[in-house]
N, C-alpha and C positions, 0 to 999 in steps of 0.2 A: 827593779827600784822599791827601797825598804820606804815604810809605814801611806796612810794615805797623803801624805801631803799637807800644807798649811794657805793661812795666808796674814803675811805679813805688812799690815800697812803702815805707813811713817809720813807723819804728818806735821809739817813745819814752814816757817815763811820763806819766801823764794831768797831763792843767795843762802839758805843755809847749809846747801852741801849733801841735801836730798836724794840726787843720782852718788856720790862718792858709795851713798850710805849702803845704796841697794849693792851698788857691785861688791861692797864688806859681808851686806848677808847673802847674796847669790853663794859666796866661795864659803860659811856657812852651810848654807839649806844644801847646797851642792851636796855638802858631805856627809848632810846630814840624810837626805831622800836619793843619794845616785843619781843627783841629774846628771847631763853631760854636755857643760852647755846656757845660752841661754837666748831669749829674745828680749831686746830689750827693744819699746813703740813706744811710736807718742805720736800727739797730734795731726802733724801738718812736715809736712815735705823739706819743708826751712825747718821744721828744729830735727825735724834725723838729720840732718846733713848737716846740723852742728856736732851733735850729739855721736853721728860717727865716727868724726873722728876724734871727739873726746875717747871714746869707750878702742880704736884705734890705739893713740898712745897706750891706755891701758894695759890693754894685751898685751903691746910690742917688752912692755916692764914685764909684764908676768908668764906670757906663752912664749914669743919669742918667734919663728916662724913656720910652726905646726899650725896656726892656729888660723883658722878660715874664719872670717870676716863676709857679711852683705851688708850693704845696703836696699832694701825693702822698701821699694812702695816702685809707682808707673814710669820717675823718669829718673830710676838713681844712674842710671846707662850716664844720663848730661853729665853727672857731678864730676869737675876733674879732678877731684881725691879719689874716686872709683874711678876713674876712664882704666884702660884697659890698651895699653900706647900698641900692642901686637894688635890693636882691634883698627887700628885706620890704615892697615894694609891690606885687611880684609874685605874682596870686594862681597858676603852678602857675612851679616853679621848668624855666626851660629852656635853650637850649642856643646859639640865636641870639637873634634880636630886635632891635628898634633903639637904633643907636649912641647916638644925637644927646642921651640924657638922661647920657652917658656924656664929658661933654668935659668938661666942669669937673672932674670929679674927674680926670679925667687931667692938668691941665693941676696939679694938684698932685705934685708928685714922684712920683705915685704908680705901686708896681712890682706891683699886681694885675690877671688877667691878663685876658683879654676875657672874656668868656663862653660860649664856643663850644667854649673848652679847657679851661672846666672840664664839659665833657659825660662819659659812660664810657668810660674806658682812651683819653683823650684827654691829660691833662693831661700827662703823658710828653713832650709832642709842643712844649711850649714847646724855647724858648731855654734857658733856664733852670728847676729844677725840684728843690724838696728834697722826702723824700718817707721810703715805710721801704722798706725790701729788698725786700719782701713786692712789690712793686708792679713792678720788675723781674724778679725771679723770674718771675711770670707767665711770662715772654716764653719762660722750657725745658719751663712744662708747657703735655700738652698739652689744650689750653681754644680756645673760639675768640679772631680778632684775636691772637691770640699775637704773630704776623708781625711788627703791627702797634707791637706796644710793641718791637721788635724793631729796628724803621728807626726807629722815639724815641731808642733810645739810638744808632741808630749813625752818626750825623755827631752826635757830645758826644762832652766827656769823659766819663768814667761815678768818682764819687770814689762809696768803701765806705766811710764810720766806723766806729771801734766792728770791726776785720773778726773780732778774737777772739769775738762775743758770740754766736754764732748757733753752735747745736747739729751733729751728724752729717748730719744729714740734710739741714738747709740751707746745708752746706758742700760736699755732691754737686751742688746744685742752682747753691750759687754756682759750683761749679767748670767745671758744665756752661755757665749764662753766659757765664763767663772767656772757656769754649772758641770760643762765637758770636762774641765781641767780638775773638780773636785773628782770625780768620777777616775778620772786616769790614776790621779798623787799627786800632781805636776805642785809644786812650791809658787804660790802668788804673790813679786810682791807691789801692792799698788803705793806710790806716792803722788803727792798732792800739797799745796800749800790754802789751799779753799775750799776745802771740799765737806758739805754740806753732812750732817751727820746721821743724817734719811738715807744717804747716794752709799755712802758707807754701811748704811748697817744691810741695803738690802742688797747689796756685792757679795758682802760675808754671808750673806744667808743665802745667796743661789751657791755660790761653790761650795759649803755645807752641806745642801739637798744635793750635789750629784754624786759630792765624797758617801750618801748613804745617811745623812740624819732625815730624821720624818722632820715636814713640812708644819703638823702639825704639832710640834714639843718645837719648830724653831718661834715658830707666830707671838711666844710669849717671851721670848728670848731680847733685848738690845745687846749691839759690841760698839759702849762706846765709847774709844780711840782718847789719849791726853792729844792736848794743842800746844806746843810741841810736845813730842813725842814717841813714842810705839804702841805699839797692839799684836801682838802674837797670838792664831786665832791655828790652834794643830784639828786638822782634818781628821782624825782617827776619835779624839773622845772628844772635840765639841769646848774647850775649855778653852777663856780668851786670857788674855796674861797682856795686861799693858805694863808698862815701864812705870815705874816707882817716883813718885813727885820727889821724893827725900836726893834719887839717884840724877832723877835730874834738874832741880833748882841751878844746883851750883854752874851749869852749861847755857841752863834759859838767864839764869845773868849773862853772862859773858857774849851774849847774842844778841838783849832785848835793846830798841830803843826810842826812842818818842819817836814820831811821825807828828807833825805839824802840817792840819789839813786846810788848808787856806779855799773857801769854795766863792768865785766871784760870778755872780750873776752876769750871761753875757746876754747878744744876740747877735743877731747871722746876717747882721744887715749894713751895709756903710753907715758910718757916722757916729755922734755921739759916744760920752763914755762911757757906755759899753759896751760896744761894738768888740766883738771877739778879736780883733789879729789887732784893735786899740789895748785890749787887757795885755795880750801875752807881750805887746813891745812893751811898755811900761816893766810887765814882771819880771825883763831880760833888761832891761837898761843897766843895772850892774855890771855887768858879763864886759860891758863895753869898756870900762872903766881898767889901768893896769894890769891888775889882780886878771883880770880872766878868769873865767870857772869853764866847769861846760853843763850844760839842759839837755833837757829829751824833753817835745813835744810829741806829743801823739794825740791823731788828731781818729776820727770815727769815718773816716771818708776819705778816700784815695782824694777828689777834687778840694775838698778841705785842705789835704795835707801841702796839695800844691799851690794852693795859695796863700794858706802862711809859709815855705817856703820862702815864692818869691817874696813875699812882704818884708818876713827876717834876712833875707837874702840882699836886698837894696839897705838894709836899718844898719847891718853887722858889717857884710862882706858883699861884697860888690863881684868877687866873684863865683864860677861856678863852679860845681861840685867836679864836674870834669879839669880847671882851673886851680886847681886841691886848695879849696874854699873852704871856709870856716864853717858853715852850713849843709852839709850833706842832706841827703831827699835820697828815705827809705820805702818803699810799697812796693803791694806784691804786681804796680802795672806795669813793670820790667821790662823787656829781654828778658829769656831766665840767665844767662851768662852775664849780663849786665846785675840784674839782683844779687848772682852770687860773688862778685866783685863790689860789687858796694856793701855786701851782710863781713863782707871780710873785709874794710874799710871802716865800719863803722863799730864793728868789736874789736879789731890791734885800735884805734882811737881809743874806749872808752870801757875796753877791759880791764882785764890783773893786776896784767904787767905791764902796758905803756908801752912804747913813752906816749905820759900823757900832752894834749896838744893845750896851748898855754889858753887858747876862746878855742869851743865848738861849741853849737847847738844842733842835735840832730835833728829832723822833723821826723817822724814813722809815721805808718799809722796801727796796727795789731799787730802786726808781722815782728813786732819786738814785744811782745807779753808775756811769752813765753819762751823759755830753751838760752834767752840767746845773756852771752853773762855782762851784759853790761853796769856803767856806774856811771852815776854824775850828781850833781851839784843841786840839781833842782831838776823838780821834774813834773810837766805841766800836761793837765790831757781833759778832753772831752769830759762828760758826764759818759759815764757806764757803769752796766752793776757791777756793785758793789767788790766782788770776788776779782772783777776783771780790775776797778781802780787798785786793790793790795794787790795783783800780780803788777801793774808795771808804777805801782811807789817800792815794791822788788825791784827797781832798776835807781831808786834815792842812796848814798851812800850804800848799794852792793857789797862793798869790798870796807869800808872803814875799820872794822873791829881787825882782821888782816891787816890792817896799810897798819896800825893807831903798833899791831904788836913787832913789824919785817921793816917799817918806814915806804913811805909811797915813795911810789916811781918815777917821776921826776922829780922829789927833793924841795918841792913846795908846799905841801898840803893843799888845805882847802882854803880856798879865799874868802876872809873875814865876814865881807857879808850874807856867806850863804848861814850863817851859822847854827844850823841844825840840818836836819834834812825833812822837806817840804814838801809835800802835795797839793799845786793848784791845779785845782779842778773846777773847769771851767761852764759853771752849769744854765743852762739856758731855760729849764724848768723850773728852778726859784721866783716865787714871788710869784706863782701864778701863772707864769712863760710856758709855750708851748714848743715839742721840741721839732728840731730846724725840718720843712717836711726836703730836702735834702737826704737825710738820714735814714728817708723812706723806714724798714722793715730793720736794719741791723740788728735792735736793737725793742725789745720787750718794753712799749711806754709805759705797763705796771712798775717791771723790776726796774726801769729807769725814774719814777717819780719814788718809787719806796725808797729806792738809793739819798733821793736828793731829800728828803727828809730823813733818812739816820744818818745823812754826815749834820745836817742844823743841827743835833740832838745830842751831836757829842761833846762828853762835858769837854769843855778847856779848849776844844779845835783839835787836840791831840788825841792819838789812837796807838797805843803804847804797842808793842811789834813783842815779842807775838803775843801778849796774852789778850789783847781786849779782839782778836781776827779771828775765830770763832765763835763769837756770839755776834759778832758783827754779821758774819756771815750768813750765821739762823736765822738773826732778826730777816735776812731781806731775801735768803735762797731757801731756807727753811723749809718742812712742810706744814701750812697752812692753810687748815679747814675754815675758818674761825669766819664763816662770810657768811654776808645776811641778804639772798638770795629772795626776802620780799624786800629788800631795798627800792629806791626808786629809783638808781639806776643812776647815775651822774656818771660824771668822764673813770670815773677814777672804778668809781664799781664796772664801766665800761670796761677800763683797762684790765682790770681785774679780771674778768669775765674768759676776755679773748685770749690772756695768757693762762687760765687756766683750764682753758678750752684746746687750743694744743697743744699742753703738756697730753691734756689728756689722749688725746686723736695720737696723738706721736707713739706712746708709749703701745697704744692700742696697735697698731701700727705694726711695728718690730715686731711686736705677740704673735700676731698673723702670719708675718712671713720669715718667721724666725724658726729655724729646726725644732724636736722636737726637745724636751730639756733631754739630759742623757739616759736616764735608765730607766723612761717611756718607748728607746727605739731597743727592737732585736735584731735588727739587719740593718749592715751599711747603706742598705739600696732605701732603705725609710729616711736616710738624710736629704735625698733631692727626689728622690718622689714624690713632689709635691703639687698641685696648681703654683700654673706658673711657668714662670721660663726657666729656664736653667745660665746659660751664658753671661758671664762676670758681665759682661756691658746693658745685662738690662734686669738690675736689679741694682742695687745700690745702698753699703752702706751709711752715707750722711742723707737728710732729709734738705730739702732748697732747691733752687734752680739751678735747674745745668747749664751746665757749661760747655765753652771748644775751647781751641789751643789756636792764638790767630800770629800769625807770620807777619808785621809788616814791613814789606816789599819797597822799594821804590824805584821806581819809572826812571829813568834818565833821560834828559834833552833829547839826544840821538834812539830812543824806544827803547833802551835795550835794559831787563828787568834786575837788581839786582839786590844781592841781602846786605850793604852796604850802603850808607848816605854816597861817601865816594865812587864810586859804580867800580865798585876794585875785586868784587869778589860777584862774579856772573850767581845767578839763582840756577842750580844744577840739574839737572835733568834725567831722567831715570834711564836707563835700556827697552827695548822693543817690548821685549817680558817682562817690564818692574821692579826688575831690581835696580839695586844704586850698591854704590860704597857707602860701606859704614860711615866711614870721616864724613862723609856729603852729606849721609842722611843723619849723624850726629850735628852736624856744622849749622842745618837747616831749622831741629829742631831744638837748639838750646837757643836761638834766638825767637822763642814764643811764648806762649804767655796765655795761662789760662783766663778766659774772660767771659760773660751772661750768653746765653745761643741765645738769648733775647731778642738782644739788644739789633740781631738778624733775624729777628721775624719778618721786618717789613723789605727789606732788603733784595735785590735780582738778588737769583743765585749766582749767576755766572758774573757775577763783577767780585763778589769772594771768593770765586771758586783756585782749587791750587789746579798747577799746571794739568793739562792730561793726561802728560806723560807720567804723573802722581797719581794717575786713579785706580790702579792698581797695586798700588805698595802700600801694607798693614798699616803703617804710624801713616804716613804722610798724606792720603784718602784723602782723609776726617778735616785737611788743617781748613781753614777763612784765613785767605791771603789781601789784607788792607794793598792793593794797589797807590802807594801815595806819589805824585806827581814830584819831580825834583825841579826848581823853577829856579834858577841863579843861585845855587849852593844849598839850598832850604827845599824842605817837605809846604805841601799842600796841602789843609785839612781833603778829605774828602766826604762829602757824606751820604749816611746807612740809614736808612728810616728817615727820624729826625731832627740825628743828629752828625754831627761830625766829630771823626776821625783822625786825628793826626797821630807819629809820635815826633816825641820831642829831644834829642841828646837830654836834654838835662833835668828834663820834667819827666818824664812816660811820656805814657797812652794817654791823653787828655780826650776829656769827649764833653761840648761842650751844645 
């Protein structure tokens, strides 16, 4: 590898082509530093699945059939676009075996990797990899084979999308990983629409410290990045080169727009003019006209999304999602195969190429915030931290500049009522209100209150995109230690204290858990010879409530247990030695979903246990199984602790 690597930071508003910029930058950097391939890492499995398809298309155009592309996350083998059809006839999942049967498939411009690369810990070794950031962060946690992950990243360009999407704990782990990549001379590309300057500064300094620069010299430096723009920091010299404002000005004008922000004070109780659902219905009333239109409604919880969907379906289209209704629902509590199909439908209906439906109101949760290429005439969102609101707003008129030049896919253009890009924020905090109890700890109360005040102060209720973005992000998310610790301690002071205390605790925890910085390690043994456990499942790349995978099974009236409501797919059983055909395992796992483990704290363990024949299977043994009685063609709820659970085919998993 030539040189000491570099950091290339790309900042731009959502929808401005950061991913495409990264792929072009990777081509340039690979020539400069001699890297072969890249790892493209994202915040979630859903965003990784979406990006895998985009990267696969790009590689087919550039590299043909010789490139190996892996999808790297724990559920990758369930992705239909990544599935190896040959495995459906295999008795067990193997990582070697006869390649003779793969000749025909490989002759068909197929980028699916050889089976060996699908084994545990190996997918990152492929020349090209797309996956969750967690797979890379394991390299700097004291787990077995973390050196293998570092080896896998050492000869590639390292691309991190949505670099703003990580909490303080993950930011420290990412910084430690960049420190190691700096020592290896690996070029790094960071992409973000709403990254605070303090975070990008810390990440760049970690990289440079790994490349050999002294921390004392770096402490007096800052690395301000233009917005929108690029910042190139050379690992050898430490010199930072931002793109000049003059070169960026013309491009910035072509992409700029004024986003109208309307703050609607709401309450989460029925009745009255501020009732949240009534406000949403009123705002969307123009869509019932002949012009129709498209809207995206983003809710902070699955329960709110389900209630919102029911209200809007009743008002605008009584047909369900399955019946082709114009009000689809998307959230994370659908079985995996259903969620994948719904994501495809939503992105197909609101994507760049269309065809655009006459009327479409998508109700969703945070799953649409990042890396989903959606365009709506109006976006309505529950109050969220400002950076996330800007991400949600990035789905409003996302492709307007492209369509204005090349024509609208349906030929109709925007409806007249739209007027311009508009974000409506449903704010329960405005006017002295409180965050709804059902939101729990989804977001910091301090960030919500600060966002509410910041939006109220926006001039003319208009945000210039991209001109105002960075200042707004810094106002809410930037480092701010100007706090009077001797103040009486009102509600806002307590919220600030809780927020800062949580940040400090998360950073400290990550600092204690992560492996040492690269230049303080003398032997590979030091990477995992640390206090604590070494198995990957015993450490975490993320903080928060533990999760488990839930399978919603159906107990038919004749006592049979099936995977489907109709009773046509019996629950598969393992062989006496615990083995099961891969096709059967995949069928089960594709019907599971991730839920909070503490939901089952009060449940009788036997009531949610998987079949006894699964007890030795490495993937099925840890599932929780909800045995839903079927009666009259529908399911009855199952009491788990103080709540009742039921999988509804239209609403997803209900927990009431």
